A tleap script that builds the chain and sets N, CA, C and O, in Angstrom:
source leaprc.protein.ff14SB
mol = sequence {
  NMET TRP GLY ASN ARG ASN PRO GLN CYS PHE
  ALA THR GLY VAL SER ASP GLU PHE PRO LYS
  SER VAL THR ILE ASP LEU LYS LYS THR GLN
  THR ILE ASN LEU VAL ARG PHE GLY VAL PRO
  GLU VAL GLY SER THR LYS THR VAL ALA ILE
  SER VAL SER GLU ASP GLY LYS THR PHE GLN
  GLN VAL GLY SER HIE SER PHE GLY GLN GLY
  LYS ALA GLU ARG ALA VAL ILE GLU PHE ASP
  ASP SER THR ALA ARG PHE VAL ARG LEU THR
  TYR LEU ASP HIE HIE SER SER LEU VAL GLY
  GLY TYR ASN ASN THR PHE ALA PHE THR SER
  GLU VAL GLU VAL TYR ARG ALA CGLN
}
set mol.1.N position { -12.524 2.162 3.515 }
set mol.1.CA position { -14.307 2.417 3.006 }
set mol.1.C position { -14.279 2.002 1.324 }
set mol.1.O position { -15.158 2.246 0.496 }
set mol.2.N position { -12.702 1.148 1.068 }
set mol.2.CA position { -12.415 0.111 -0.181 }
set mol.2.C position { -13.242 0.942 -1.562 }
set mol.2.O position { -14.179 0.388 -2.136 }
set mol.3.N position { -12.853 2.010 -1.879 }
set mol.3.CA position { -13.426 2.880 -3.015 }
set mol.3.C position { -12.810 2.607 -3.746 }
set mol.3.O position { -11.765 1.969 -3.623 }
set mol.4.N position { -13.398 3.111 -4.929 }
set mol.4.CA position { -12.340 2.995 -6.217 }
set mol.4.C position { -12.172 5.043 -6.450 }
set mol.4.O position { -11.362 5.616 -7.179 }
set mol.5.N position { -12.541 5.265 -6.138 }
set mol.5.CA position { -12.666 6.899 -6.406 }
set mol.5.C position { -12.509 7.731 -5.858 }
set mol.5.O position { -13.261 7.823 -4.888 }
set mol.6.N position { -11.450 8.923 -6.056 }
set mol.6.CA position { -11.384 9.717 -5.157 }
set mol.6.C position { -12.932 10.203 -3.979 }
set mol.6.O position { -14.046 9.963 -4.446 }
set mol.7.N position { -12.876 10.641 -3.005 }
set mol.7.CA position { -12.447 10.995 -1.674 }
set mol.7.C position { -11.902 9.633 -1.885 }
set mol.7.O position { -10.800 9.547 -2.427 }
set mol.8.N position { -12.541 8.537 -1.519 }
set mol.8.CA position { -12.400 6.978 -0.815 }
set mol.8.C position { -11.032 6.172 -1.430 }
set mol.8.O position { -10.650 5.054 -1.084 }
set mol.9.N position { -10.379 7.101 -2.484 }
set mol.9.CA position { -8.863 5.790 -2.035 }
set mol.9.C position { -7.736 6.755 -2.213 }
set mol.9.O position { -7.861 7.862 -2.738 }
set mol.10.N position { -6.715 6.297 -1.775 }
set mol.10.CA position { -5.598 6.850 -1.689 }
set mol.10.C position { -4.618 7.047 -2.994 }
set mol.10.O position { -4.213 5.998 -3.494 }
set mol.11.N position { -4.165 8.359 -3.638 }
set mol.11.CA position { -3.262 8.333 -5.014 }
set mol.11.C position { -1.899 9.375 -4.541 }
set mol.11.O position { -1.905 10.335 -3.770 }
set mol.12.N position { -0.929 8.858 -5.213 }
set mol.12.CA position { 0.271 9.473 -5.119 }
set mol.12.C position { 0.752 10.480 -6.154 }
set mol.12.O position { 0.122 10.287 -7.194 }
set mol.13.N position { 1.385 11.207 -6.243 }
set mol.13.CA position { 1.567 12.379 -7.108 }
set mol.13.C position { 1.728 11.187 -8.216 }
set mol.13.O position { 1.825 9.965 -8.097 }
set mol.14.N position { 1.709 12.309 -9.658 }
set mol.14.CA position { 2.319 11.587 -10.767 }
set mol.14.C position { 3.431 11.507 -11.428 }
set mol.14.O position { 3.655 11.111 -12.572 }
set mol.15.N position { 4.373 12.072 -10.306 }
set mol.15.CA position { 5.599 11.726 -10.819 }
set mol.15.C position { 6.240 10.020 -11.467 }
set mol.15.O position { 5.959 8.880 -11.098 }
set mol.16.N position { 7.139 10.507 -12.507 }
set mol.16.CA position { 7.378 9.223 -12.710 }
set mol.16.C position { 8.454 8.383 -12.409 }
set mol.16.O position { 8.739 7.331 -12.982 }
set mol.17.N position { 9.282 9.142 -11.070 }
set mol.17.CA position { 10.235 8.295 -10.080 }
set mol.17.C position { 9.767 7.610 -9.307 }
set mol.17.O position { 9.054 8.027 -8.394 }
set mol.18.N position { 10.106 6.208 -9.526 }
set mol.18.CA position { 9.336 4.822 -8.530 }
set mol.18.C position { 10.998 4.443 -7.645 }
set mol.18.O position { 11.991 4.677 -8.334 }
set mol.19.N position { 11.132 4.153 -6.889 }
set mol.19.CA position { 9.584 4.184 -5.966 }
set mol.19.C position { 9.134 5.129 -4.926 }
set mol.19.O position { 9.937 5.642 -4.147 }
set mol.20.N position { 7.966 5.351 -4.900 }
set mol.20.CA position { 7.387 6.040 -4.432 }
set mol.20.C position { 7.047 5.600 -3.084 }
set mol.20.O position { 7.677 4.637 -2.647 }
set mol.21.N position { 5.997 6.239 -2.221 }
set mol.21.CA position { 6.074 5.468 -0.626 }
set mol.21.C position { 4.847 6.576 0.041 }
set mol.21.O position { 4.589 7.722 -0.326 }
set mol.22.N position { 4.234 5.771 1.132 }
set mol.22.CA position { 3.232 6.213 1.916 }
set mol.22.C position { 2.946 5.532 3.303 }
set mol.22.O position { 2.527 4.440 3.688 }
set mol.23.N position { 3.489 7.021 4.016 }
set mol.23.CA position { 3.729 5.907 5.311 }
set mol.23.C position { 2.273 6.112 6.311 }
set mol.23.O position { 1.381 6.927 6.079 }
set mol.24.N position { 2.301 5.525 7.008 }
set mol.24.CA position { 1.167 5.341 8.176 }
set mol.24.C position { 1.615 5.071 9.617 }
set mol.24.O position { 2.448 4.272 10.044 }
set mol.25.N position { 0.551 6.274 10.476 }
set mol.25.CA position { 1.450 6.461 11.730 }
set mol.25.C position { 0.284 6.042 12.618 }
set mol.25.O position { -0.643 6.840 12.751 }
set mol.26.N position { 0.243 4.783 13.279 }
set mol.26.CA position { -0.883 4.293 14.133 }
set mol.26.C position { -0.709 4.947 15.507 }
set mol.26.O position { -1.204 4.439 16.513 }
set mol.27.N position { 0.116 6.265 15.540 }
set mol.27.CA position { -0.351 6.656 16.494 }
set mol.27.C position { 0.461 6.485 18.351 }
set mol.27.O position { 0.625 7.242 19.308 }
set mol.28.N position { 0.775 4.982 18.014 }
set mol.28.CA position { 1.302 4.514 19.304 }
set mol.28.C position { 2.125 2.872 18.916 }
set mol.28.O position { 1.709 1.988 18.168 }
set mol.29.N position { 2.881 2.895 19.402 }
set mol.29.CA position { 3.466 1.636 19.409 }
set mol.29.C position { 2.810 0.268 19.923 }
set mol.29.O position { 2.439 0.095 21.084 }
set mol.30.N position { 2.707 -0.800 18.764 }
set mol.30.CA position { 1.942 -1.964 19.361 }
set mol.30.C position { 2.372 -2.836 18.718 }
set mol.30.O position { 3.373 -2.456 18.110 }
set mol.31.N position { 1.968 -4.473 18.417 }
set mol.31.CA position { 2.108 -5.368 18.166 }
set mol.31.C position { 1.301 -5.580 17.269 }
set mol.31.O position { 0.107 -5.572 17.568 }
set mol.32.N position { 1.825 -5.912 15.490 }
set mol.32.CA position { 1.355 -5.989 14.476 }
set mol.32.C position { 1.547 -7.243 13.836 }
set mol.32.O position { 2.736 -7.497 14.028 }
set mol.33.N position { 0.842 -8.525 12.929 }
set mol.33.CA position { 1.050 -9.132 12.284 }
set mol.33.C position { 0.290 -9.059 11.090 }
set mol.33.O position { 1.105 -9.530 10.296 }
set mol.34.N position { -0.703 -8.792 10.436 }
set mol.34.CA position { -1.195 -8.691 9.371 }
set mol.34.C position { -1.827 -7.296 8.633 }
set mol.34.O position { -2.705 -6.658 9.214 }
set mol.35.N position { -1.357 -6.914 7.425 }
set mol.35.CA position { -1.383 -6.004 6.722 }
set mol.35.C position { -2.415 -6.392 5.657 }
set mol.35.O position { -2.275 -7.288 4.825 }
set mol.36.N position { -3.560 -5.519 5.821 }
set mol.36.CA position { -4.471 -6.082 4.312 }
set mol.36.C position { -4.930 -4.306 3.197 }
set mol.36.O position { -5.483 -3.257 3.526 }
set mol.37.N position { -4.595 -4.588 2.454 }
set mol.37.CA position { -4.745 -3.442 1.402 }
set mol.37.C position { -5.467 -4.041 0.304 }
set mol.37.O position { -5.932 -5.146 0.027 }
set mol.38.N position { -5.352 -2.456 -0.415 }
set mol.38.CA position { -5.734 -2.875 -1.485 }
set mol.38.C position { -5.654 -1.816 -2.781 }
set mol.38.O position { -5.008 -0.788 -2.579 }
set mol.39.N position { -6.358 -2.027 -4.297 }
set mol.39.CA position { -6.417 -0.972 -4.946 }
set mol.39.C position { -7.607 -1.076 -5.477 }
set mol.39.O position { -8.406 -1.945 -5.130 }
set mol.40.N position { -7.918 0.097 -6.672 }
set mol.40.CA position { -9.186 0.305 -7.207 }
set mol.40.C position { -8.959 -0.123 -8.605 }
set mol.40.O position { -7.854 -0.411 -9.067 }
set mol.41.N position { -10.239 -0.149 -9.337 }
set mol.41.CA position { -10.095 -0.680 -10.375 }
set mol.41.C position { -9.364 0.509 -11.411 }
set mol.41.O position { -9.165 0.234 -12.595 }
set mol.42.N position { -9.165 1.217 -11.109 }
set mol.42.CA position { -8.722 2.434 -11.979 }
set mol.42.C position { -7.059 2.521 -11.556 }
set mol.42.O position { -6.582 2.239 -10.456 }
set mol.43.N position { -6.631 2.802 -12.273 }
set mol.43.CA position { -5.225 3.242 -12.438 }
set mol.43.C position { -4.145 1.695 -12.605 }
set mol.43.O position { -4.628 0.570 -12.734 }
set mol.44.N position { -2.818 1.955 -12.567 }
set mol.44.CA position { -1.543 0.856 -13.054 }
set mol.44.C position { -0.881 0.692 -11.955 }
set mol.44.O position { 0.341 0.722 -12.097 }
set mol.45.N position { -1.298 0.518 -10.835 }
set mol.45.CA position { -0.840 0.359 -9.448 }
set mol.45.C position { -0.139 -1.225 -9.659 }
set mol.45.O position { -0.844 -2.194 -9.940 }
set mol.46.N position { 1.385 -1.321 -9.473 }
set mol.46.CA position { 1.751 -2.878 -9.642 }
set mol.46.C position { 1.762 -3.509 -8.729 }
set mol.46.O position { 0.755 -4.007 -8.226 }
set mol.47.N position { 3.362 -3.673 -8.150 }
set mol.47.CA position { 3.621 -3.872 -6.988 }
set mol.47.C position { 3.920 -3.165 -5.968 }
set mol.47.O position { 4.627 -2.171 -6.130 }
set mol.48.N position { 3.450 -3.518 -4.698 }
set mol.48.CA position { 3.463 -2.903 -3.620 }
set mol.48.C position { 4.457 -3.508 -2.074 }
set mol.48.O position { 3.983 -4.600 -1.760 }
set mol.49.N position { 5.083 -3.293 -1.554 }
set mol.49.CA position { 5.962 -3.813 -0.281 }
set mol.49.C position { 5.807 -3.103 1.004 }
set mol.49.O position { 5.994 -1.914 1.264 }
set mol.50.N position { 5.511 -3.868 1.587 }
set mol.50.CA position { 4.911 -3.098 3.350 }
set mol.50.C position { 5.907 -3.631 3.940 }
set mol.50.O position { 6.320 -4.790 3.909 }
set mol.51.N position { 6.428 -2.345 4.706 }
set mol.51.CA position { 7.302 -2.568 5.723 }
set mol.51.C position { 7.094 -1.657 7.266 }
set mol.51.O position { 6.579 -0.540 7.225 }
set mol.52.N position { 7.357 -2.008 8.026 }
set mol.52.CA position { 7.109 -1.670 9.351 }
set mol.52.C position { 8.263 -1.252 10.419 }
set mol.52.O position { 9.301 -1.910 10.487 }
set mol.53.N position { 8.039 -0.189 11.202 }
set mol.53.CA position { 8.817 0.425 11.566 }
set mol.53.C position { 8.948 1.075 13.197 }
set mol.53.O position { 7.919 1.723 13.390 }
set mol.54.N position { 9.573 1.111 14.049 }
set mol.54.CA position { 9.281 1.548 15.521 }
set mol.54.C position { 9.016 3.074 15.414 }
set mol.54.O position { 8.021 3.749 15.678 }
set mol.55.N position { 10.101 3.348 14.994 }
set mol.55.CA position { 10.815 4.669 14.917 }
set mol.55.C position { 10.537 5.486 13.489 }
set mol.55.O position { 11.105 6.571 13.615 }
set mol.56.N position { 10.041 5.424 12.480 }
set mol.56.CA position { 10.088 6.317 11.773 }
set mol.56.C position { 11.131 6.195 10.735 }
set mol.56.O position { 10.820 6.390 9.559 }
set mol.57.N position { 12.420 5.869 11.087 }
set mol.57.CA position { 13.393 5.808 10.502 }
set mol.57.C position { 13.685 4.591 9.682 }
set mol.57.O position { 13.938 4.625 8.477 }
set mol.58.N position { 13.638 3.652 10.324 }
set mol.58.CA position { 14.335 2.133 9.945 }
set mol.58.C position { 13.459 1.660 9.895 }
set mol.58.O position { 12.703 1.787 10.859 }
set mol.59.N position { 13.071 0.896 8.828 }
set mol.59.CA position { 12.091 -0.045 8.084 }
set mol.59.C position { 12.393 -1.180 7.837 }
set mol.59.O position { 13.416 -1.305 7.164 }
set mol.60.N position { 11.720 -2.357 8.225 }
set mol.60.CA position { 11.768 -3.459 7.595 }
set mol.60.C position { 10.406 -4.211 6.835 }
set mol.60.O position { 9.240 -4.440 7.155 }
set mol.61.N position { 11.373 -4.477 5.511 }
set mol.61.CA position { 10.002 -5.218 4.838 }
set mol.61.C position { 9.429 -6.320 5.579 }
set mol.61.O position { 10.225 -7.063 6.154 }
set mol.62.N position { 8.098 -6.579 5.677 }
set mol.62.CA position { 7.591 -7.952 6.014 }
set mol.62.C position { 6.742 -8.491 4.642 }
set mol.62.O position { 6.043 -9.496 4.769 }
set mol.63.N position { 6.796 -7.997 3.702 }
set mol.63.CA position { 6.016 -8.196 2.725 }
set mol.63.C position { 5.754 -7.850 0.997 }
set mol.63.O position { 6.434 -6.880 0.662 }
set mol.64.N position { 5.336 -8.144 0.419 }
set mol.64.CA position { 5.016 -7.479 -1.153 }
set mol.64.C position { 4.070 -8.341 -1.786 }
set mol.64.O position { 3.963 -9.521 -1.452 }
set mol.65.N position { 3.487 -7.899 -2.543 }
set mol.65.CA position { 2.646 -8.147 -3.881 }
set mol.65.C position { 2.291 -7.414 -4.559 }
set mol.65.O position { 2.254 -6.197 -4.375 }
set mol.66.N position { 1.827 -8.243 -5.843 }
set mol.66.CA position { 1.682 -7.669 -7.357 }
set mol.66.C position { 0.486 -8.093 -7.821 }
set mol.66.O position { 0.016 -9.230 -7.829 }
set mol.67.N position { -0.100 -6.759 -8.326 }
set mol.67.CA position { -1.683 -6.800 -8.347 }
set mol.67.C position { -1.896 -6.964 -9.703 }
set mol.67.O position { -0.867 -6.694 -10.322 }
set mol.68.N position { -2.764 -7.279 -10.380 }
set mol.68.CA position { -2.925 -7.645 -11.885 }
set mol.68.C position { -4.070 -5.949 -12.171 }
set mol.68.O position { -3.964 -4.935 -11.482 }
set mol.69.N position { -4.917 -6.111 -13.186 }
set mol.69.CA position { -4.412 -4.411 -13.498 }
set mol.69.C position { -6.016 -4.252 -14.299 }
set mol.69.O position { -6.374 -5.001 -15.208 }
set mol.70.N position { -6.837 -3.143 -13.754 }
set mol.70.CA position { -8.334 -3.158 -14.675 }
set mol.70.C position { -9.569 -3.705 -13.617 }
set mol.70.O position { -10.765 -3.550 -13.867 }
set mol.71.N position { -9.023 -4.397 -12.348 }
set mol.71.CA position { -9.657 -4.571 -11.181 }
set mol.71.C position { -9.629 -4.753 -9.986 }
set mol.71.O position { -8.630 -5.278 -9.494 }
set mol.72.N position { -10.847 -4.326 -9.089 }
set mol.72.CA position { -10.100 -3.801 -7.314 }
set mol.72.C position { -9.898 -5.739 -6.937 }
set mol.72.O position { -10.434 -6.812 -7.214 }
set mol.73.N position { -8.780 -5.187 -6.163 }
set mol.73.CA position { -8.072 -6.418 -5.732 }
set mol.73.C position { -8.105 -6.265 -4.344 }
set mol.73.O position { -8.485 -5.175 -3.917 }
set mol.74.N position { -7.707 -7.342 -3.367 }
set mol.74.CA position { -7.125 -6.972 -2.121 }
set mol.74.C position { -6.298 -7.718 -1.946 }
set mol.74.O position { -6.355 -8.775 -2.575 }
set mol.75.N position { -4.915 -7.425 -0.796 }
set mol.75.CA position { -3.945 -8.652 -0.693 }
set mol.75.C position { -4.068 -8.239 0.921 }
set mol.75.O position { -4.561 -7.254 1.470 }
set mol.76.N position { -3.227 -9.737 1.565 }
set mol.76.CA position { -3.087 -9.933 2.694 }
set mol.76.C position { -1.641 -10.249 3.223 }
set mol.76.O position { -1.507 -11.470 3.309 }
set mol.77.N position { -0.725 -9.692 3.535 }
set mol.77.CA position { 0.637 -9.869 4.047 }
set mol.77.C position { 0.151 -10.392 5.826 }
set mol.77.O position { -0.490 -9.620 6.538 }
set mol.78.N position { 0.517 -11.565 6.232 }
set mol.78.CA position { 0.830 -11.996 7.188 }
set mol.78.C position { 2.457 -12.117 7.857 }
set mol.78.O position { 3.243 -12.153 6.911 }
set mol.79.N position { 2.911 -12.162 8.689 }
set mol.79.CA position { 4.207 -11.809 9.464 }
set mol.79.C position { 4.115 -12.324 10.834 }
set mol.79.O position { 3.124 -12.412 11.559 }
set mol.80.N position { 5.433 -12.674 11.071 }
set mol.80.CA position { 5.547 -12.639 12.856 }
set mol.80.C position { 4.832 -11.258 13.541 }
set mol.80.O position { 4.376 -10.280 12.949 }
set mol.81.N position { 4.894 -11.513 14.924 }
set mol.81.CA position { 4.644 -10.581 15.978 }
set mol.81.C position { 5.747 -9.269 15.314 }
set mol.81.O position { 6.890 -9.577 14.978 }
set mol.82.N position { 5.317 -8.027 15.204 }
set mol.82.CA position { 6.660 -7.070 14.831 }
set mol.82.C position { 5.527 -5.880 15.964 }
set mol.82.O position { 4.316 -5.704 16.106 }
set mol.83.N position { 6.671 -5.362 16.495 }
set mol.83.CA position { 6.256 -3.684 17.630 }
set mol.83.C position { 6.706 -2.843 16.547 }
set mol.83.O position { 7.820 -2.709 16.041 }
set mol.84.N position { 5.294 -2.167 16.243 }
set mol.84.CA position { 5.732 -0.967 14.953 }
set mol.84.C position { 4.709 0.243 15.452 }
set mol.84.O position { 3.770 0.048 16.223 }
set mol.85.N position { 4.979 1.232 15.009 }
set mol.85.CA position { 4.240 2.437 15.379 }
set mol.85.C position { 3.600 3.158 13.933 }
set mol.85.O position { 2.684 3.950 13.710 }
set mol.86.N position { 4.882 2.226 12.857 }
set mol.86.CA position { 4.637 3.365 11.261 }
set mol.86.C position { 4.738 1.851 10.656 }
set mol.86.O position { 5.357 0.822 10.926 }
set mol.87.N position { 3.512 2.412 9.409 }
set mol.87.CA position { 3.666 1.081 8.643 }
set mol.87.C position { 3.784 1.988 6.556 }
set mol.87.O position { 3.196 2.918 6.004 }
set mol.88.N position { 4.510 1.320 6.271 }
set mol.88.CA position { 5.063 1.802 4.979 }
set mol.88.C position { 4.359 1.214 3.320 }
set mol.88.O position { 4.582 0.088 2.876 }
set mol.89.N position { 3.789 1.918 2.849 }
set mol.89.CA position { 3.781 1.071 1.847 }
set mol.89.C position { 4.514 1.630 0.642 }
set mol.89.O position { 4.535 2.836 0.399 }
set mol.90.N position { 5.243 0.513 -0.265 }
set mol.90.CA position { 6.190 1.051 -1.145 }
set mol.90.C position { 5.917 0.653 -2.410 }
set mol.90.O position { 5.954 -0.565 -2.582 }
set mol.91.N position { 5.572 1.544 -3.637 }
set mol.91.CA position { 4.868 1.082 -4.465 }
set mol.91.C position { 6.178 1.207 -5.413 }
set mol.91.O position { 6.720 2.292 -5.621 }
set mol.92.N position { 6.707 -0.226 -6.059 }
set mol.92.CA position { 8.271 -0.236 -6.383 }
set mol.92.C position { 7.381 -0.164 -7.683 }
set mol.92.O position { 6.546 0.554 -7.133 }
set mol.93.N position { 6.932 -0.298 -8.805 }
set mol.93.CA position { 6.714 -0.392 -10.205 }
set mol.93.C position { 5.089 -0.063 -10.605 }
set mol.93.O position { 4.221 -0.052 -9.732 }
set mol.94.N position { 4.813 0.186 -11.940 }
set mol.94.CA position { 4.048 0.291 -12.091 }
set mol.94.C position { 3.567 -0.504 -13.837 }
set mol.94.O position { 4.444 -0.699 -14.679 }
set mol.95.N position { 2.196 -0.834 -14.080 }
set mol.95.CA position { 1.625 -1.449 -15.595 }
set mol.95.C position { 1.814 -0.067 -16.306 }
set mol.95.O position { 1.591 1.041 -15.816 }
set mol.96.N position { 2.262 -0.355 -17.543 }
set mol.96.CA position { 2.726 0.110 -18.773 }
set mol.96.C position { 1.106 0.808 -19.101 }
set mol.96.O position { 1.174 2.035 -19.165 }
set mol.97.N position { -0.033 0.360 -19.274 }
set mol.97.CA position { -1.139 0.765 -19.931 }
set mol.97.C position { -1.848 1.258 -18.649 }
set mol.97.O position { -1.822 0.837 -17.492 }
set mol.98.N position { -2.505 2.313 -19.252 }
set mol.98.CA position { -3.492 3.609 -18.608 }
set mol.98.C position { -4.803 2.527 -18.272 }
set mol.98.O position { -5.003 1.642 -19.104 }
set mol.99.N position { -5.745 2.601 -16.979 }
set mol.99.CA position { -6.643 2.404 -16.581 }
set mol.99.C position { -7.650 3.641 -16.086 }
set mol.99.O position { -7.531 4.076 -14.940 }
set mol.100.N position { -8.445 4.077 -16.816 }
set mol.100.CA position { -9.164 4.943 -15.913 }
set mol.100.C position { -9.377 6.095 -15.970 }
set mol.100.O position { -9.991 6.862 -15.228 }
set mol.101.N position { -8.522 6.295 -17.456 }
set mol.101.CA position { -8.086 7.884 -17.848 }
set mol.101.C position { -7.380 8.763 -16.949 }
set mol.101.O position { -7.388 9.993 -16.988 }
set mol.102.N position { -6.507 7.703 -15.787 }
set mol.102.CA position { -5.368 8.043 -15.187 }
set mol.102.C position { -3.798 7.666 -15.586 }
set mol.102.O position { -3.444 6.524 -15.878 }
set mol.103.N position { -2.902 8.841 -15.549 }
set mol.103.CA position { -1.520 8.519 -15.705 }
set mol.103.C position { -1.190 7.507 -14.937 }
set mol.103.O position { -1.585 7.252 -13.800 }
set mol.104.N position { -0.072 6.653 -15.951 }
set mol.104.CA position { 0.036 5.439 -15.327 }
set mol.104.C position { 1.401 5.877 -14.136 }
set mol.104.O position { 1.577 5.445 -12.997 }
set mol.105.N position { 1.796 6.363 -14.518 }
set mol.105.CA position { 2.197 6.691 -12.714 }
set mol.105.C position { 2.159 7.062 -11.464 }
set mol.105.O position { 2.880 7.075 -10.466 }
set mol.106.N position { 0.519 7.529 -11.997 }
set mol.106.CA position { -0.007 7.493 -9.905 }
set mol.106.C position { -0.305 5.986 -9.864 }
set mol.106.O position { -0.703 5.150 -10.675 }
set mol.107.N position { 0.186 6.004 -8.125 }
set mol.107.CA position { -0.517 4.380 -7.597 }
set mol.107.C position { -1.336 4.683 -6.851 }
set mol.107.O position { -1.024 5.443 -5.934 }
set mol.108.N position { -2.477 4.274 -6.950 }
set mol.108.CA position { -3.635 4.051 -6.188 }
set mol.108.C position { -3.510 2.928 -4.908 }
set mol.108.O position { -2.899 1.882 -5.124 }
set mol.109.N position { -4.080 3.171 -3.641 }
set mol.109.CA position { -4.470 2.362 -2.639 }
set mol.109.C position { -5.747 2.450 -2.467 }
set mol.109.O position { -6.143 3.616 -2.469 }
set mol.110.N position { -6.602 1.604 -2.308 }
set mol.110.CA position { -8.345 2.167 -1.742 }
set mol.110.C position { -8.490 1.704 -0.229 }
set mol.110.O position { -9.545 1.826 0.394 }
set mol.111.N position { -7.365 1.177 0.282 }
set mol.111.CA position { -7.693 1.034 1.462 }
set mol.111.C position { -6.267 0.200 2.144 }
set mol.111.O position { -5.461 -0.549 1.593 }
set mol.112.N position { -6.350 0.657 3.481 }
set mol.112.CA position { -5.168 -0.438 4.297 }
set mol.112.C position { -5.670 -0.442 5.659 }
set mol.112.O position { -6.415 0.452 6.060 }
set mol.113.N position { -5.231 -1.579 6.514 }
set mol.113.CA position { -6.362 -2.197 7.497 }
set mol.113.C position { -4.726 -2.681 8.025 }
set mol.113.O position { -3.894 -2.901 7.145 }
set mol.114.N position { -4.318 -2.833 9.559 }
set mol.114.CA position { -3.437 -3.095 10.208 }
set mol.114.C position { -3.836 -4.053 11.435 }
set mol.114.O position { -4.699 -3.601 12.188 }
set mol.115.N position { -3.390 -5.127 11.681 }
set mol.115.CA position { -4.115 -5.846 12.576 }
set mol.115.C position { -2.817 -6.859 13.206 }
set mol.115.O position { -1.812 -7.289 12.640 }
set mol.116.N position { -3.388 -7.057 14.845 }
set mol.116.CA position { -2.959 -8.226 15.420 }
set mol.116.C position { -3.668 -9.573 15.200 }
set mol.116.O position { -4.394 -9.896 16.140 }
set mol.117.N position { -3.621 -10.371 14.238 }
set mol.117.CA position { -4.548 -11.445 14.508 }
set mol.117.C position { -4.300 -12.645 15.121 }
set mol.117.O position { -3.258 -13.226 14.818 }
set mol.118.N position { -5.048 -13.139 15.928 }
set mol.118.CA position { -4.886 -13.885 17.009 }
set mol.118.C position { -4.830 -15.262 16.365 }
set mol.118.O position { -4.681 -16.264 17.063 }
savepdb mol mol.pdb
quit
């Protein structure tokens, strides 16, 4: 939905311990090579790493992106064909200032899309 507010975007807990992560189960193993993801205009999300896994236990990082703050942004990570059932977003750090009235230790994601681009 590429939304900027709840319930249109995902937020981690407020804990100040980083890294934080969220794992998406694609429900079956498939070949993927592109992840498009974004952050809303609110929050302090900064660097997000993308990793893939077949078993949900061993993950291979395929890329990362650092976002600015205060505007909705999208990023695309392209990588060699990989067989995966799980895609993990790991929030490595955060901006120090607050935007949108949220504690800067929340990590926000507005959407995640996973593809096999031809």
